N, C-alpha and C positions, 0 to 999 in steps of 0.2 A: 604571507598569505599566498597560497598557490591558486592558479586559475582553474577553470573547468578542466576536467580530465579530457585529454585528447589521445587516447590509446591508439596504438597501431599494432593490433594482433597479427600474428604470422599469417602469411598468405594462405597456408594450408588450413588454418582455423577459420579464416574468413570464407574460404571456399567450402569448407565443411558445413558452415552455418547456412550458406546459400543453398547448398545441396539439400540440407534438411528442410529448409523453407520450401523448396520446390517440391519435395516429397510430400510434406504435409498438405500443401495446396492441391497436389494431384490426388490425394486421398479424399479431399472434400469432407463431407459429413462423416465418412468412415473413420476419420481421425479420432473421433470421440470414443467409439468402441475400443480402439487401440489404446487410447489414453486410460480408459477405464480398466483395461486388463493390466496395464502397468501399475495403476494405482492399487489394485487389489493384490498384485504381487508384492508391492511395497508394504502394504498393510500386513501381509503374512510374514514378511521378513523382519518387520519392526514391531514385535508384539508390545514392547514397552510404550511406544508412541501410540499404538492402537488403543491400548488400555487407557492411556492418559486422555486421548481424545474422547473415548466413551465417558470417562469420568467428568470431563469438562462439559460434554453435552448434557449430562444429568445436572450439572451445576447451572447451566443455562436454563434448563427446563426440568425442575425436580419432579414433575408429575409423570414423566415418561418412565416406562419400565426399562430394566437393564437390557432386555433384548432390543428394544427400540434404540437405546443409546449405542449399542454395538453396531446396529444398522447405520445410524447416523455417522458413527466414526468411520466406517468403511466408505460411506458416501463422501465424507470429507477427503479421504485419500483419493477417491476418483476425481473429485472436484479439483484438487490441487494438481493432479496429473493433467487435467484439461487446461489449467492455466499455463502449464509448461508447454504443452503442444501448441497452444494458441500463441504463445510468445514466438515460437518458430513460424507459425502460419502467418502472423501479422508483421513479421520482420520486413521493413522497407515498404510496407503497403502505403499506397498513396491515399490522399484525403477522400477522394471520391469513393474508393473501395471501402474505406473505413466507415463512411456514412451509410453505405448500402447495408452494412451488417450491424448497425447500431442505431440507437435513438437516445436523445437527451430527454429524460423524464421531467426535469424541472431545473430551475436554477440558472439557465442561460442568461436571463435578465439580471440575476444577481451578479454574475460575472461581468456583464456589461456595465453595471453600476460601479463595480470595483474598478474596472478599467477606466471608466470616465473620470473617476476620482484621482487617477494618476498614481496610485500606490499599489497596484496589483492586488493579490490576495493570497492567503495561505490555505491551500487545499489539504485538509486533515483527513487521512484515510487510516484504515486498520487492515490487518491481515484477513481480509474477507473479499470474495469475488476475485477480480483481476485488476490489479493496479497498473499493469503495463497497458492493458486496453483502455483504462481510464485516461492515461497519458495520450494514447493515440487519438481517442475521441476528442479530448480537450484541444489538441493541436488542430484536428480537422474542423472544429468550430471556431478556430481563430485565437485560441489562447496560447501564449508563449510560455512554456514550462521550464522550470529549473528544479532539480531534485538533488538529493544526496543519497549515497549508497555506500555500504560497507563492502568489504571483500566477499567474494563468492568462491571459496575454495582457492586453488592455485592462482597466482597472479595472472597467468595467461588466460584463464577462464574469466576472471574478473574483467580483464581488458576486453575480452570478446563480448561480454554482456554489455559493458559500457559502450563499446563501438556500435553494437546493435541498437541500443537505446538512442544513441546520437543519430543513427540513420533514421530513427523515428522522431527526429527534431527535438530531442531532450537535451538540455544543458545539464551536465552531471558534475557534481563535486564530490571529493573524498569526504568520508564521514568525519575524520579527525581534524579537518581544517576547513570546515564549510561555512561557519557562521557569517563571516564577513562577506563571502560571496553571495550567500542567500539574502543578506540585508541589501546588498547592492542590486541584486536581481529585482527585489521588490521595488526599490527606488527607481529602477528602469521600467517599472510598470509591467513586470513579468509576474507570473503566478508560480509560487513555490509549492511543491507537493511533498508531503512528509507522512510516512507511516508512523502512527503514534504508539501503538501497542508493541509489546515485546521489544522495548528499547535496548539497543546494544551498548549504550553508553550515555554519558551526560546526565543531568539532573532529571529526576522523575517526580511524579506526584501520584498519590493513590486516588483513583476515581472508581465509582461503582459501574461495572461493565459486565454484561453477560453473566449475571448471577453472583457477583462477588467483587471485592475490592481488588483492583489490578493496577500495577504501575504503568503509567502513560508518560511518554516523553513530554517535557515542558517546552521543547523547542518551538512547536507551533505557536503556543501562547506567547513565549518570549519574543519571537519574531514579530507577531502582530502588535504586541505592546511597544516594542522598540520602534517600529516603523509607522504605526497607525493603519497598516493594512488590515482588512477584515479577515476573520476566520471563516472558512466555508467547510463544514463537515461534508464529506464526499464519499460516495461508494459507487462501485461499478460491478454489476453482476450479470449473469447470463439469464435470459428469459427465452427458453427454447433455443433457436438459432440466432438470437439477437442479443447483443450486449446493451445494457441500459446504464447510462451515466446519470447520476443525480447529485447535484450540489444542493443540499436540502434547505439551508438557510444561511443568511449573512449575519455573522455575529461581530458587531463592532468591538474594538479593543482600545482601551485607553492606557497611556503609559503607566498610570498608577492603579491599573485594574487588578483584579484577583485572578491570578494565573490558574489556580485550582478550579475556580468556578468556570472559567473559560473551557478548560479541558473536560470538566464534567458535562458541560453542554454538548461538546463534541461527542463524548462517549454515549450519552443518552440518545442523541440523534441517530448515530450510526447503528447502535444496538437494535433499533427498531427494524432496520433492514436485515440484520443478521437473524433475527427471530423469524422473519418471513422466509428466509432462504438458508436454513442452518446447514444444508449440504455444501454450501459454498463458504463455510467458516472453517478455518484450519487450526484447530486447537491442539496441536500435537505435543506441546510442551507444558511444563508446570507454569501456570500463568497468574495464579491468584496470590496475593500477598500473604495469606494465611496458610499457604502450602509449603512444601518442603524447600522450594526455591526462594522463599521470601528473603532469606538472609543474603541472597545474591543481588538484591535490589535495595540498597540502603536509600532511605528517603531524606533528601535534603529539605531545607525550608522552602516552601513555595516561593518562586521568583528568583531563587539562587541560580547563577549561571557559572559554568565552569570556565576555566581559562581557555579551553579549546573552543567553546561556543562564543566566547568574547572575541575570538580571533587573535 
């Protein structure tokens, strides 16, 4: 079992990231029109993903017209570009600055309860809003976070992203060998943050989310059941110039619990936030189990764990 990633990207890459951070901070609020323009260019260059996003928005809300679905799809591209520019903007930001641009809508007391119990908690998020800002805010309010990530393009870019996340106080594990490290993190009273939807590997379970059945990773439920740590459905979204973090509820997990039921509760809870802010949902791929990509997501029995997850 390998330990947390400790990448050392080339000095030129680190310098380039710092320069990009300085530039986005110098832009201030102007960074958002820049990001919007980038997002609209991407929407124009990627018609397949734009059409898929529009179709998925209509799946989320069947009552909207095709024109509104296309508008929401473009808004999703703009929103995703804003997450990227804010990743640069918040790189290395200290806790005081993070708290000045954010608020915790609820759930801080739930996290405190989980911490007091000595087992940490599993923050279950989806591809909605800004998960990197969620991590920054969590650290700023005193939560120690561990996460897992897959590669992001070339190895040098992956190392750079991990290095930047470590600068923001995240402990990061490789996706293909993370299970034991995540279990140990919870037993050290840390919080583990996992994106549930669009799983890149490992066992999944179908839950109803955003208008249809969708494969969700079983990892959050498995970790909670294995360690006794609670599940905390979590989302972080923009409200004007402010980021809002909400851990909506604390879901206890028993070793012999129903993993699918746990993940369905996560999906139902987070979906309510997606419906309030559909422009910050990023449905650019085939997501539903009854779609063309369903065969790419074989469904194991609920509760099954792969050898990689077992460590």
